[in-house]
N, C-alpha and C positions, 0 to 999 in steps of 0.2 A: 504494500500500500504506500503511495507517495503523495505527500501533501505539499503544495506550493504556498508558502507563507504570503499573507497579504501585506505584511510589514516590510517594505523595501526601504533601504536607507536612501535618503535623499541627498544629492550632491549639495555641498555648502555653496550658496551663491552670494555674491557680493558685488556691489557696484562701486568701483574705485579705479582711478586712473594713475594715481601717484606711485612712482617707482622709487623705492629707497635704495641708496647706494651702500655697498658693503665692502669691507676689506677682509682678505683672507690671510691668516697667519698660520702656516703649517700646511705644506702641500704633499703630505705623505700618502700612504696606501689607502687611507680612509676615503680619499677622493675618488677612488675607482667606482664607488656606489653613488657619489654625489654629483658627478658631472652632469648627468641627464636632468635631474630635478633642478639643478642650478640654472642650466640653459633653458629649461621649460618654464621657469618662473615668470609671472606676469608683473609682479609688484616688487621684485627683488633683483638687483643687478650688482654683481661683483665688479668693482672698479679697479682694485689693485690686489696683487698677491705678493706674499713674501715668504721665503723659506731660507733656512741656514744654507741650504744647497741651492744656489742660484739657478742651476739647470732645471731642477724640479719646479721651481717657481715659474720659470719661463714656459715650460711645457704645459703646466696647468693654465697659465694665463692665456696661452694661445688657444686652448680648447674651450675657454669660456668667454673669450672676447674681452679680456682684462689686460692691464699693464703690470708687468713685474717691476717691483720697486726694490731699492737697495737696503731698506731697513724697516723694521716694524714701526719705528717712530714716524716714518713717512705716512703710514696708514693712520696712526693715532692723531697726527697733526693735520690731516686733510679734513677741512671743515665740510666738504661735500659728503664724506662718509659718515653715516649714522650708526652702522652696525659693524661689529668686528666678529668674524668667525675665528675662534681660537681652537684650531684643530691640531694642537700639539700634544705630545705625551703629557699626562696629568702632572708629572713631577716638575714641569717647567712653566706652569700656568700662573703662578702666584704674582710675579712681577707684571706679567701681561694683563692680568685682571686689574691690578692697581692702576696701570696706565690707562686702560679702557675706561674705568670708572672716573678717573681724574679728568679725562677728556670728554666725559659725557657720552661715551659710545655704548650702545646696547650690545649685549653679548650672546652669541650662539656658541656652544661648545658641545662636547660629546661625553658619553660614559667612558670610564667611571669618572664621577665628578671630581674626585681627588685620589691621592695615593693611599689615604687612610681617612678615618672619620675626623681625626684632628685636622688634617690638611683640608678636607672638605668644609669643615666649620670655619677655618681661616678664610677660605674663598667666600663663603656665605657672609662672613663679617665684612669683607671688603665690599661686597655688593650692597648689603644693608639697605635694600630697596632704593638705592640711588639710581640704578638703571635696571632695565629688564635683563634677565638672563635665562635662556632656555638651554636645557641639556637634552640632546637628541639620543633616543634609543631606537631599536628596531621597530617598536610599536608607534613611534611618533608620526602622526599623520598617516597611519596605516589604516586604510578603509576596512580591511578584513578584521582587524582587532576591534575596531569600533562597531562593526556589525555584530560580532560575537557579544560585545558588551551590551548592545541594544537588545539582542535576543534574551540575554540573561536578565536584564533589568525589566523586561516585559513580563517575566514569570511564566511564559508559554511552555518552557520545558524545565522550569525550576532554576535554582541557583547552582553555581559551580561548587561541587563538593570536593573534587580531586583534580589537580593540575599536575601532570607528570611529564617532564621533558628531559631527554637525554641527548647530549651532544658528544660526538666522537670525531676528532680531527687531529692532525699533526700540530705540534707546538709551533709557535711563531719562529720563523727563521730569519725574518727580514729586519729585526731590531733586537736590541739587547735590554730593553726596558720591560717588555711584556712578561718576561720570565724572572724578573727581579722583584722580590717581595717589597723591597724598599721603594720601588718606583711604580709598581702596578699591582702587586699582590698575588699573582698566580692565575691559574686558569679560570677560577670562578669570577674573580674581579675583572679579568680581561674580557670575558665573553658571556658568561652565564648571568651577569648583571642585567642583560637584555631581558631575560626571562623571569628573573626575580621581579623586575619592574612590571612586566606584562601580567604575570600571574597575580601579583598584588592588586593591580588595577582591575582585573576581571573578577577577583573574589571580593574585593571591596569591603574588607573588614579589618579591624585592628589586629595586630599580631599578638598572639598569646605566648608562643614558645618557639624558639629557634634551636635547631641542632645542626652541627656542622662537623664534617669529617674531611680531613685532608691527609692523603697518604701518597707514597711514591712506590711505583711498581717496576718501571722500566728505565725511564730517562735519567740522565745525569745533569740536572738543571739546578739553579739556585732555589727554585721552588719545587713543591711536589707536583706530580703529573696528573693526579686525579683528585677531584673534590666533589662533595655532595652536601646539599643543604635541604633540610626538611623544616618547613614552616607550618605551624599550626595557628589557625586564626580563631578569633573569639566566636565566630559564627559556626564553628565546627568543621570548616573546610581545611584542606591541607594542600600544600605545594611541595612536590618532590623534584629537586633540580640536581641533575648529575652531569658532570663534564669530565672528560679525560683527554689528556694529550699522550697517553701511554702508547697508543698504536702508531707505528711509523707508516701512516697512510701517505699516499702520493702527494707531493708538492709540485705543482705545475710551474710556479714562478717563485724562486727564492727571494726575489726583491719585493714581493707583496703577498697579500692574503689570497692566493689563488691555489687552493688545495682541496683534496677530497674532504667532504663534510657529510657525516651521517647524523641526521637529526630525527628523533622519534618523539612525537607529541601525542599525549592522551589527555582528554578532558571529559569528565563525567559529572553529571548534575545530581542533585539530591533526589531527583525523581527517576534516576537510572538511565538517563539519556546519554549516549556516547557521541561526542561532538568531534567532527573532523573538518579540516580546511581542505577544499578540493579545487583543482584547476582543470577545466575542460575547454579545449580549443581557445586558450588564452583568456577565458572568462573565469572569474573566481566565484566560489560558492561556499556556504557553510552548510554542512549536513549533520543531522542528528538522527541517531538510530536507537530504537527501543523495541524489543519483543516483536521483531518483524515489520515494524512501521518505520518509515523514513520521512523526515521533514527536510526541506531544502529552501535555502534563502540565497538569492543572488546578491553578490557584493557589487555595488555601484561605486565607481571611482569618485573621489572627491574632485571638485572643480579646482580647489586650491591645494598645492603641495605644501609641505611643512615650512618651506622658506617663505612662500606667499602668506601662509597663516601667521607667521611671526611678524611680517611686515604689516599686515592688515590689523592684527591685534594691537600692535604698537600704535598705529595711526588712529585707531578707534578707542584707545585708552582701556582696552580689555586686558585681563590677566592672560599670561601665556599658558597655553595648554601643556607645554613641556617645561614648566617652571622649575627652577633649580631646587626649590624646596622639596619637590617630589624626589629628586635624585639624592638629596641629603637624607631622606628617609631610608632609601635603599642602602646608603652607606651605614646608617645606624643599625639596620637589620643585619647587614654583613658583619659588622664589628661585634654585634651582640652574639652572633653565632660563633665567630672565631674565638671569642674570649669566654664562651660558656664552659 
């Protein structure tokens, strides 16, 4: 039996013509996923790029129609630039945040928010509501995640009871900070923070208890190669998050994050529905199964990508949907688990 839900997600529409200019600091591997959304933005335009490696800066600038500059200060001092994208490793963000805030620049950065909870709190203190700051995760501006959230909030198939996700891939080979606990924290901090944030968002309940396991099985790194976190929420739901770098899976490009990745995701509601994310002929769907019945919802893409949403929210005086305070909560949960 197949049901087609009547509740389809509506694209977010907005009438606005103003394009805000941005500066990009840090032109590393993260940009491989960001070039297209940056180029497809309607209300967001990168004017300048900077990287410690001038060649990286020039390559990225050429791909997004920007100009490569010789220093980060050239971006901070440019009065046309209102937004600074700080896409550097977390360990070198502190001084950049200070300069951004002192120059009145709004900030977009990435997970993890800091190298530790202490460092993240230092960054939050620098911001202190003086500027907007968004922290991008995999779920940020993700129509599939928002559709799941809408379905769960409707009560049609109940609330999320169990979120379980496993990630298996090779450890990072293209930098020396992702595997250094003093600079990044290890596999969970480096990657599974995406799903800590996602599962917490979908379950939408205060955290009751956190358990964390970190062990090494194969690799000879500064950090352990395998980590697991179990989060119990006050509403009775639980999130199980496992990541390992133990397997020497194929790396296609040692200069960047181009490697074999095995991901397994299970979501089960308190009514016994099993939720999956499906893609058929380049169209995305959410499917829920229970006792021989299937429900299907099509995911409609948003009109605005996450860069546009940041620009529009800024201009309309709205809070950022990827606000840094949310990322700070993830850091608090992570630290709580590690120190338990």
